[in-house]
N, C-alpha and C positions, 0 to 999 in steps of 0.2 A: 504495501499501499504505499501509497507517497499523498505528504497531508500539504494543501495547501490551502491558507485560508484555517477555515474549521469543516471543510470541505476534504474527507478520507479516497481519495481515487486507486482503485482495484490500478495495479498494474497491465491486468490484461486488458481496461479498457485503453492502455495507452501503447500494448504492443500487440495486442490481436486483430486482426485483420478481416474487415466486414462492408458488402456493401448489398443494402435486399435485391432481392432479383426476382420477382415479383412472376415475370413469365416462367420462374420455374415454382416456385412454390403456391401462386396464386391466394398469395394473400389469407396464409392457414390461420396465421399466428393472432386473424380478428376473428374468427371463426371455430379457433378447437382451442380455447383456453379453460381453464381450470377454475377462473374465479372475474369478475370483471376488472380490469383496466378502474389502480390508485385514479384517485380523487380528489377535492379539496372541494368546501363549505363554498368557496370561492367560485372556483369551476362550475360546479351543481347552476349557480345563479347565471350565468354567462348561460350552458345551458337552456336555463329554465326561456331566459330573452332571446333563442337563437334561434329556439324550436320549429315557428313556425313556417318558420326562410329553410330552413333543413328537414326539416317534416319530407318535403318531394324525393327527396334523395335515400331517401329509407325504406329498409322492406318492412311488407305486410307487416311479418309476426314484430321487427321492433317496433315496428310504430303501437301496435298492437299493450307489449309489454310495454310501452313508457304511462301507454292512458292508460293502463290496469293496475299499473304498481310501481309504477314512477322511475324519475331516471337513475338512482341509484338505492344502496342499501350499507350497511351497518355492518362489519363483519365481529364476529368476539371480539377481538383486538380492537375497538371500539375505531378502525381506518373505514375511510367512504370509500366503496367499488362502486362503478357503472353494474344497473342493471344488466343482465345477460336473456337468452332467446333459452329456455333448456336448458340453463348449464354454463352453454359455450360460445355462442355465439354474439356477439357485441350489440346493444341498443340500434347504438347508431351504423353498425352495416350495411355499404352501397356497392353496389357489384356495375362493372363496366368489366364490358368485356371478357365475360366468367374471371373476374379479378375479383378478390372482397378487398375494399379499400374502407377508409373511414367518410362516412354521407357528411359530415361538419366541416374536414376536410375538401373532398369532391366543390361544394358548396362556396369554402373561401378561394380556391383555386381558376373558379368560376363569376369570381366577384361577390355571390350573394349575400356572406359575411365573411367579416374581419379579422378572425378567431381562425387558429387555425386547427385546434383541437388539446382537450388534456394535456398539459405536458407528459405525463407517464406513455402516453403513446408516443407522441413527436419522440422521447428518448431514448425509445425502445430500436433496439436490446439490450439499452443501460437502463436499469435498477436504483433507484433511489430506496437509502432506508431513515428514514430523519432520527435521531436520538435527541436525545434531551442538551448536550452541546455539540453534538456535528451532525453531517450527513454521511453517509456510508456509499458511495458507487461504485456498482458491479457494474462488470458486462454479465450478462444473463446469457448461458450458453444452450440452445432447446437444439431438438434434431431437425425441425422441421424448417432452417435457417440453414441446413449445409449447403445447401444450392449458394447460399449468400455468402459462405466463409471460402465456397472454393472462389466466387468472382470476389470478395475481397484481397484475395491471395493474388489473384491473376491481376489485377489492378491495382497493387500496394499500396490497398488504402486503412487505414487505423486506424479502429472503429472510431476514437474522438472524433476524426478527422471529417468521416464519414455522418459525426452527430453532431457535425458544429453548429448546423442553427441552432438546432433545439437547448442547448451547451449557452450558445449564448443569450437564447432566451433565460434559460433558467438563471447561469450564475453568472453574465455579466463577460463584458469584452477583457478586462484584469484578469480573470477564474480565467480565462480559457489562453490567452496569453501564456499563462503557468502553467495549463496542461502542456502545451506546444513545448516549452521548453523545458519538463519533466523528462518527456517520449524524448527529445530530441538527445535529450543525457542518459539515458534507457537504451538509449541505438547506440549511442554512442561508447557504452561504456559496453556494451552485448559484444559489439564488434570490436573492442582492446583485447574483449575475449579467447577472439576464436583465431 
């Protein structure tokens, strides 16, 4: 782990390579989860405000779940998660050319809304565990993303670089610059060992 301010960043975020390959996985991370994405109370308010604009992008099952049970549930640990359809698919699921995408993000791309999606989704495959005094930023490895790992290696794209935009959104430019510097330091250190 590398400590940057009050954030512990795993070496895997700095050293592993990853680029989403939607043509291979078809957006499986939005369909095959075991719990809904983590969200904040502030993000839920934003989604409630955007819902009518985003609704045309959503599946009938997602709309039904939202209108029957709301946007979120609270876990036993007190964390807020997006509701899911049948315990798997995100309620904000959108299909385009048989690929599962985020309906909120597609609405943003189309200029309908100005918010991309919850930060936990934007940061995937990074997961953040928030503790009282620090955040732990980890790379989450899942077999459905094997094609993304292959593409990342081919393009020599580290996880942190692939996720530059959401990392900037979450922690800001000064933090990201320190992440880059830490990654370069580790790369040099590893090269010196060879």
